[in-house]
C-alpha positions as CSV (number, residue, x, y, z in Angstrom):
1,M,-22.1,2.4,10.9
2,K,-19.2,4.8,11.4
3,L,-16.1,4.9,9.2
4,T,-13.2,7.1,10.2
5,V,-10.4,8.0,7.7
6,I,-7.2,9.3,9.4
7,G,-5.6,11.4,6.7
8,G,-9.0,12.5,5.6
9,G,-7.7,15.5,3.7
10,G,-5.7,13.2,1.3
11,F,-6.2,13.3,-2.4
12,R,-7.6,9.8,-2.8
13,V,-10.4,10.2,-0.1
14,P,-13.0,11.0,-2.8
15,Q,-12.5,7.5,-4.2
16,I,-13.4,6.0,-0.9
17,F,-16.5,8.2,-0.8
18,Q,-17.5,7.1,-4.3
19,A,-17.1,3.4,-3.4
20,L,-19.2,3.9,-0.2
21,S,-21.9,5.8,-2.1
22,A,-22.4,3.4,-5.1
23,G,-25.9,2.1,-5.6
24,D,-24.7,-1.5,-5.6
25,A,-22.5,-1.1,-2.5
26,R,-23.4,-4.0,-0.2
27,L,-22.5,-2.2,3.0
28,R,-24.3,0.9,4.3
29,V,-22.0,3.4,6.0
30,E,-24.1,6.2,7.5
31,E,-21.3,8.3,9.0
32,L,-18.0,9.1,7.3
33,W,-15.6,11.0,9.6
34,L,-12.5,12.6,8.0
35,H,-9.6,13.6,10.3
36,D,-6.5,15.5,9.2
37,V,-4.0,17.8,10.8
38,S,-4.6,20.3,7.9
39,A,-7.9,22.1,8.1
40,E,-7.3,23.6,4.7
41,R,-6.9,20.2,3.0
42,L,-10.0,18.9,4.8
43,D,-12.0,21.9,3.5
44,V,-10.9,21.2,-0.1
45,I,-11.7,17.5,0.0
46,G,-15.0,18.3,1.8
47,R,-16.0,20.5,-1.2
48,V,-15.1,17.7,-3.6
49,L,-17.4,15.3,-1.6
50,E,-20.2,17.8,-1.5
51,Q,-20.2,18.0,-5.3
52,L,-19.8,14.3,-5.7
53,A,-22.8,13.6,-3.4
54,G,-25.2,15.1,-5.9
55,E,-24.1,12.5,-8.4
56,L,-24.2,9.5,-6.2
57,P,-27.2,7.4,-5.0
58,R,-26.3,6.7,-1.4
59,P,-23.7,9.2,0.0
60,P,-23.0,8.9,3.8
61,R,-23.0,12.0,6.0
62,V,-19.6,13.5,6.1
63,H,-17.9,15.1,9.1
64,T,-14.5,16.8,9.0
65,T,-12.4,17.5,12.1
66,T,-8.9,18.1,13.3
67,D,-9.9,16.4,16.7
68,L,-8.5,12.9,16.6
69,D,-10.4,11.5,19.5
70,A,-13.7,12.9,18.2
71,A,-13.1,11.3,14.8
72,L,-12.2,7.9,16.4
73,R,-14.9,7.7,19.1
74,D,-17.0,4.6,18.7
75,A,-15.9,4.1,15.1
76,D,-16.7,0.7,13.6
77,F,-13.9,0.9,11.0
78,V,-10.7,3.1,10.8
79,F,-8.7,3.7,7.7
80,S,-5.2,4.8,8.4
81,A,-3.9,6.8,5.5
82,I,-1.5,9.2,7.1
83,R,1.6,10.8,5.4
84,V,3.9,12.1,8.1
85,G,6.0,14.9,6.7
86,G,3.7,15.3,3.7
87,S,5.1,15.2,0.2
88,A,8.2,17.1,1.3
89,G,9.1,14.1,3.4
90,R,8.6,11.8,0.4
91,I,11.0,14.0,-1.6
92,T,13.6,13.8,1.1
93,D,13.2,10.0,1.2
94,E,13.8,9.8,-2.6
95,R,16.5,12.4,-3.1
96,T,18.6,11.5,-0.1
97,A,19.0,8.0,-1.5
98,L,19.5,9.0,-5.1
99,R,22.3,11.4,-4.1
100,L,24.1,8.4,-2.7
101,G,23.5,6.3,-5.8
102,V,20.9,4.0,-4.4
103,L,17.2,3.6,-5.0
104,G,15.0,6.5,-4.0
105,Q,11.4,5.1,-3.9
106,E,8.6,5.5,-1.4
107,T,8.2,2.0,-0.2
108,V,11.1,-0.1,-1.6
109,G,14.7,0.0,-0.5
110,P,16.2,2.8,1.6
111,G,13.5,5.3,0.8
112,G,10.9,3.0,2.3
113,L,13.0,2.4,5.4
114,A,13.4,6.1,5.9
115,Y,9.6,6.6,5.6
116,A,9.2,3.9,8.3
117,L,11.7,5.7,10.6
118,R,9.6,8.9,10.3
119,T,6.2,7.3,10.5
120,V,6.2,4.3,13.0
121,P,6.1,6.5,16.1
122,H,3.0,8.3,14.8
123,A,1.4,5.0,13.8
124,L,1.9,3.6,17.3
125,R,0.3,6.7,18.8
126,L,-2.6,6.4,16.5
127,A,-3.0,2.7,17.4
128,E,-3.1,3.7,21.1
129,R,-5.9,6.3,20.5
130,I,-7.9,3.7,18.4
131,A,-7.6,1.2,21.3
132,A,-8.8,3.9,23.7
133,Q,-11.6,5.4,21.6
134,A,-12.8,2.5,19.4
135,P,-11.5,-0.8,20.9
136,R,-13.8,-2.9,18.8
137,A,-13.0,-1.2,15.5
138,W,-11.2,-2.9,12.7
139,T,-8.3,-0.8,11.5
140,I,-7.4,-1.1,7.8
141,N,-3.9,0.3,7.2
142,F,-3.2,2.0,3.8
143,T,-0.2,3.9,5.1
144,N,3.2,3.0,3.5
145,P,5.4,1.2,4.0
146,A,2.4,-0.9,4.9
147,G,4.0,-4.1,6.1
148,I,6.3,-2.3,8.6
149,L,3.6,0.0,9.8
150,T,1.1,-2.8,10.3
151,E,3.6,-4.9,12.1
152,A,4.2,-2.1,14.6
153,M,0.4,-1.4,15.0
154,R,-0.3,-5.1,15.7
155,T,1.7,-4.7,19.0
156,V,-1.2,-2.5,20.2
157,L,-4.2,-3.7,18.2
158,G,-3.4,-7.3,17.6
159,E,-5.4,-9.1,14.9
160,R,-7.8,-6.2,14.5
161,V,-5.4,-4.3,12.2
162,V,-4.6,-5.6,8.7
163,S,-3.0,-3.9,5.7
164,I,-4.4,-3.8,2.2
165,C,-2.8,-3.1,-1.2
166,D,-4.6,-3.2,-4.5
167,T,-1.6,-4.5,-6.5
168,P,-1.7,-8.2,-5.5
169,I,-5.4,-8.7,-5.9
170,G,-5.3,-6.7,-9.1
171,L,-2.6,-9.0,-10.4
172,M,-4.8,-12.1,-9.6
173,R,-7.8,-10.5,-11.3
174,R,-5.9,-9.7,-14.4
175,A,-4.5,-13.3,-14.5
176,A,-8.0,-14.8,-14.0
177,T,-9.4,-12.6,-16.8
178,G,-6.4,-13.7,-18.9
179,V,-7.7,-17.2,-18.8
180,G,-11.3,-16.2,-19.5
181,R,-12.6,-16.7,-15.9
182,D,-14.4,-14.5,-13.4
183,P,-11.9,-13.8,-10.7
184,R,-14.5,-14.9,-8.1
185,T,-14.4,-18.4,-9.5
186,V,-10.7,-19.2,-9.3
187,D,-8.5,-20.3,-6.5
188,F,-4.9,-19.1,-6.3
189,D,-1.7,-19.0,-4.3
190,Y,0.1,-15.7,-3.6
191,V,2.8,-15.0,-1.1
192,G,5.0,-12.1,-0.2
193,L,5.5,-8.9,1.8
194,N,4.0,-5.6,0.9
195,H,5.1,-4.6,-2.6
196,L,7.1,-7.8,-2.9
197,G,5.3,-11.0,-3.8
198,W,4.4,-13.6,-6.5
199,L,1.2,-15.2,-7.9
200,R,2.3,-18.8,-8.0
201,T,-0.9,-20.8,-9.0
202,L,-4.2,-20.1,-10.6
203,V,-6.6,-23.0,-10.1
204,V,-9.8,-23.5,-12.1
205,D,-12.0,-26.5,-11.4
206,G,-9.1,-28.1,-9.4
207,R,-6.5,-27.6,-12.1
208,D,-3.6,-25.1,-12.1
209,V,-4.0,-23.1,-15.4
210,L,-1.2,-20.7,-14.7
211,P,1.3,-22.7,-16.9
212,E,-1.2,-22.3,-19.8
213,L,-1.4,-18.6,-19.2
214,L,2.4,-18.3,-19.1
215,A,2.7,-20.2,-22.3
216,S,0.6,-17.7,-24.3
217,D,2.0,-14.5,-25.6
218,E,-1.5,-13.2,-26.4
219,R,-2.8,-13.8,-22.9
220,L,0.3,-12.4,-21.2
221,D,0.0,-9.2,-23.3
222,A,-3.1,-8.4,-21.4
223,I,-1.3,-8.5,-18.0
224,E,0.6,-5.4,-17.1
225,E,3.1,-7.2,-14.9
226,A,4.0,-9.7,-17.6
227,R,4.7,-6.9,-20.0
228,L,6.8,-5.1,-17.4
229,F,9.1,-8.0,-16.7
230,G,9.0,-9.7,-20.1
231,F,7.3,-12.9,-21.0
232,E,10.5,-15.0,-20.8
233,W,11.2,-14.0,-17.3
234,V,7.8,-14.8,-15.9
235,R,8.1,-18.2,-17.7
236,A,11.5,-18.7,-16.2
237,L,10.0,-18.0,-12.7
238,G,6.9,-20.1,-13.3
239,A,5.1,-17.2,-11.5
240,I,4.0,-13.6,-12.0
241,P,5.7,-11.1,-9.8
242,N,4.1,-8.1,-8.1
243,E,4.9,-5.0,-10.2
244,Y,7.1,-3.5,-7.4
245,L,9.7,-6.3,-8.0
246,F,10.7,-4.2,-10.9
247,Y,13.0,-2.4,-8.5
248,Y,14.8,-5.7,-7.7
249,Y,14.7,-7.6,-11.0
250,L,15.4,-4.5,-13.2
251,H,17.3,-2.5,-10.7
252,R,19.9,-1.1,-13.1
253,E,17.1,0.1,-15.5
254,A,15.2,1.6,-12.6
255,M,18.2,3.5,-11.4
256,A,19.0,4.8,-14.9
257,R,15.5,6.2,-15.3
258,L,15.2,7.6,-11.7
259,T,18.6,9.4,-12.0
260,G,17.6,11.1,-15.2
261,D,16.4,14.7,-15.6
262,E,12.8,14.0,-14.8
263,P,11.4,14.8,-11.3
264,T,11.0,12.0,-8.8
265,R,7.5,10.7,-8.2
266,G,7.4,12.7,-4.9
267,E,8.4,15.9,-6.7
268,Y,5.8,15.3,-9.4
269,L,3.0,14.6,-7.0
270,D,4.1,17.5,-4.7
271,A,3.8,19.9,-7.7
272,Q,0.6,18.4,-9.0
273,Q,-1.3,18.2,-5.7
274,S,-0.1,21.7,-4.6
275,R,-1.7,23.0,-7.8
276,F,-4.9,21.1,-7.2
277,Y,-5.3,22.2,-3.5
278,A,-4.5,25.8,-4.3
279,R,-6.8,26.0,-7.3
280,A,-9.7,24.2,-5.6
281,A,-9.3,26.5,-2.6
282,A,-9.4,29.5,-4.9
283,A,-12.4,28.2,-7.0
284,P,-14.3,25.8,-4.7
285,E,-17.2,25.6,-7.1
286,H,-14.8,23.7,-9.5
287,A,-13.3,21.4,-6.8
288,L,-14.7,18.2,-8.3
289,E,-13.8,19.1,-11.8
290,L,-10.2,19.9,-10.8
291,W,-10.0,16.7,-8.7
292,D,-11.1,14.4,-11.4
293,A,-8.7,15.8,-14.0
294,T,-5.8,15.6,-11.5
295,R,-6.8,12.0,-10.5
296,H,-6.7,10.7,-14.1
297,E,-3.3,12.4,-14.7
298,R,-1.9,10.9,-11.5
299,E,-3.1,7.3,-12.3
300,S,-1.9,7.5,-15.9
301,T,1.6,8.2,-14.8
302,Y,1.8,5.7,-11.9
303,M,5.2,3.9,-11.8
304,N,6.3,5.7,-14.9
305,E,9.9,4.6,-14.6
306,S,8.8,0.9,-14.9
307,R,7.3,1.3,-18.4
308,P,8.8,1.8,-21.8
309,P,8.9,5.4,-23.2
310,Q,5.9,4.8,-25.5
311,E,3.7,4.0,-22.4
312,R,5.3,6.3,-20.0
313,H,2.6,9.0,-20.1
314,G,-0.3,6.9,-21.3
315,R,-1.0,3.6,-19.6
316,R,-3.5,1.3,-21.2
317,A,-7.0,2.1,-20.3
318,E,-7.6,-1.3,-18.7
319,D,-4.6,-0.8,-16.5
320,V,-5.8,2.6,-15.2
321,E,-9.5,2.2,-14.8
322,G,-11.5,0.1,-12.3
323,G,-10.7,-1.3,-8.9
324,G,-8.2,0.3,-6.6
325,Y,-7.4,0.2,-3.0
326,Q,-10.8,1.7,-2.0
327,E,-12.6,-1.2,-3.6
328,V,-10.4,-3.7,-1.7
329,A,-11.1,-1.8,1.5
330,L,-14.9,-1.9,0.9
331,D,-14.9,-5.6,0.1
332,L,-13.0,-6.2,3.4
333,M,-15.4,-4.1,5.4
334,T,-18.4,-5.7,3.8
335,A,-17.2,-9.2,4.6
336,L,-16.4,-8.3,8.2
337,A,-19.6,-6.5,8.8
338,T,-22.1,-8.6,7.0
339,G,-20.6,-12.1,6.9
340,E,-20.7,-12.1,3.1
341,A,-17.6,-14.2,2.7
342,A,-14.7,-13.0,0.5
343,T,-11.3,-14.1,-0.5
344,M,-8.6,-11.4,-0.5
345,I,-4.9,-10.9,-0.3
346,L,-4.2,-9.1,3.0
347,G,-1.2,-8.2,5.2
348,V,-1.6,-10.3,8.4
349,G,0.6,-11.7,11.1
350,N,2.7,-14.7,10.2
351,D,1.1,-16.6,13.1
352,A,-2.5,-15.4,12.3
353,R,-3.8,-18.9,11.6
354,G,-3.9,-19.3,15.4
355,D,-3.0,-23.0,15.4
356,G,0.7,-22.6,16.2
357,S,1.8,-22.8,12.6
358,L,3.6,-20.1,10.7
359,L,2.5,-19.0,7.2
360,V,6.1,-18.5,6.2
361,P,8.2,-20.7,8.5
362,Q,11.4,-18.8,7.7
363,L,10.0,-15.6,9.4
364,T,9.2,-14.7,13.0
365,P,5.6,-15.2,14.3
366,G,4.9,-11.4,14.4
367,A,6.1,-10.7,10.9
368,V,3.5,-9.3,8.6
369,V,3.1,-11.1,5.3
370,E,0.7,-10.9,2.4
371,V,-1.3,-14.0,1.7
372,P,-4.7,-15.1,0.6
373,C,-7.3,-14.8,3.4
374,A,-10.9,-15.8,3.8
375,V,-12.9,-13.0,5.5
376,D,-16.2,-13.2,7.2
377,R,-18.1,-11.9,10.2
378,D,-15.7,-13.8,12.5
379,G,-12.6,-12.1,11.2
380,V,-9.7,-12.6,8.8
381,H,-8.6,-16.2,8.3
382,P,-5.3,-16.7,6.4
383,R,-5.2,-19.7,4.2
384,A,-2.3,-22.1,4.2
385,I,0.1,-21.5,1.4
386,A,2.5,-23.7,-0.6
387,P,6.0,-23.9,0.8
388,L,8.3,-21.0,0.1
389,D,11.9,-21.8,-0.9
390,G,14.7,-20.9,-3.2
391,E,15.2,-17.3,-4.4
392,M,11.7,-16.2,-3.3
393,A,12.3,-17.3,0.3
394,G,15.8,-15.7,0.3
395,L,14.5,-12.3,-0.9
396,I,11.6,-12.2,1.5
397,T,13.7,-13.3,4.5
398,T,16.4,-10.6,3.7
399,V,13.9,-7.7,3.2
400,K,11.9,-8.7,6.3
401,A,15.1,-8.7,8.4
402,S,15.7,-5.1,7.3
403,E,12.2,-4.1,8.2
404,Q,12.4,-5.6,11.6
405,L,15.8,-4.0,12.3
406,V,14.1,-0.6,11.6
407,L,11.5,-1.5,14.2
408,A,14.1,-2.6,16.7
409,A,16.1,0.6,16.0
410,L,13.1,2.8,16.9
411,E,12.2,0.7,19.9
412,Q,15.7,0.8,21.3
413,G,16.6,4.3,20.1
414,S,19.7,2.8,18.3
415,R,21.3,4.5,15.3
416,E,23.5,1.4,15.0
417,L,20.5,-0.8,14.5
418,A,19.2,1.6,11.9
419,W,22.6,1.4,10.1
420,R,22.3,-2.4,10.1
421,A,18.8,-2.2,8.7
422,F,20.0,-0.1,5.7
423,A,23.2,-2.2,5.2
424,N,21.2,-5.5,5.2
425,H,18.8,-4.4,2.5
426,P,19.6,-6.0,-0.9
427,L,19.2,-2.6,-2.7
428,V,22.0,-1.0,-0.6
429,D,25.3,-2.1,-1.9
430,S,27.7,-0.7,0.7
431,I,27.9,-0.6,4.5
432,A,29.5,2.8,4.1
433,V,26.6,4.1,2.0
434,A,24.2,2.6,4.5
435,R,25.8,4.5,7.3
436,Q,25.8,7.7,5.3
437,L,22.1,7.2,4.5
438,V,21.2,7.0,8.2
439,E,23.2,10.2,9.0
440,D,21.8,12.1,6.0
441,Y,18.2,11.1,6.9
442,C,18.8,12.0,10.5
443,A,20.1,15.4,9.4
444,A,17.0,16.0,7.2
445,M,14.6,14.7,9.8
446,P,15.2,16.1,13.3
447,D,12.5,14.0,14.9
448,V,14.2,10.8,13.7
449,A,17.6,12.0,14.8
450,A,16.2,12.7,18.3
451,R,15.0,9.1,18.6
452,L,18.2,7.4,17.4
453,H,21.4,7.8,19.5
């Protein structure tokens, strides 16, 4: 079996390699192809994998290349993990928004929309090459903003592209553990968009035990999301939100922290990873040691702005260790390749049930939503979810409208539609600011400016 990772020089690729190489991995991948536009980054990550291979029981053969078609040819699975513009692009996304007094974050709000404007054309070209070189491959999209990118790629690849994120399934697993159950033994209802969703039920032996979990301070204390939003708020909702709803529910607090003296997340990662790649290139014999230390620091500081000062540089061990997007991807691959059924939360088309129904009736058929799915050798089968109404439906509908306006702006080459996309987003509070955002992003990104007239 051949797995191709596009963005193979990325920092998190060794985690994929570890998951594939574990002795208890239920799927055997013989060939791992890593593609990147940077030969230097590929060389560093290749060194890390060489050193990891000696510690792991079943490592696949690794090939690195800057030739996209060679990497894709006859692949069984493709992971899309590209970052167009690199970390410098992320810094632009964040700082441009913050200078205008609105949220600067990689996937949420105007920063996420800017990232989509820069990335969608490249994702579409990648989808076209996948269709030409590996038409039967399943494409698993990690690239942010995952919902918008997957929605675009589905116009080329159809149902054979899905997006994954570890935050929804991680939330469900923490909740199941909170009621003392193996996550594999519980049923649940989750609905949302990428980085915007809610766990609404947790069913054990036919009974929803989520109310019992919400009623217990002791149990909620073990769930990072509950601590983030406060126990009273999750009780008021009757659901546990995805952690990224921090930027909506505690927007003022988020802005206060992001506009302080500390570097943005993009600036932090740019400095951290620049050091790692430079040091590993200079001392390749220490590449794995350097990678491991950098990885722990990175994960310990994830979403720093969302946590109180005492936890800002030291997340609880149970919140840092275990799981991750690479484990979600491996579970998905295993179910598709072997037929070993799994239940997962995936980004799929709103019409993916194939029976004429819509998972979220308020959205268009092609909209990508995150819902529980059964996965087996026959594909990805979204489960019906409980009706969505009230404030949850309102927020999802509004944010999805902004995402789809971005896609329409790129398709039609319309700067006016891009303005509407930014103006419609609930985290942009002025149409004048929205227009300036579009102009400033176009000034900073000539490729985007050339597409929008």
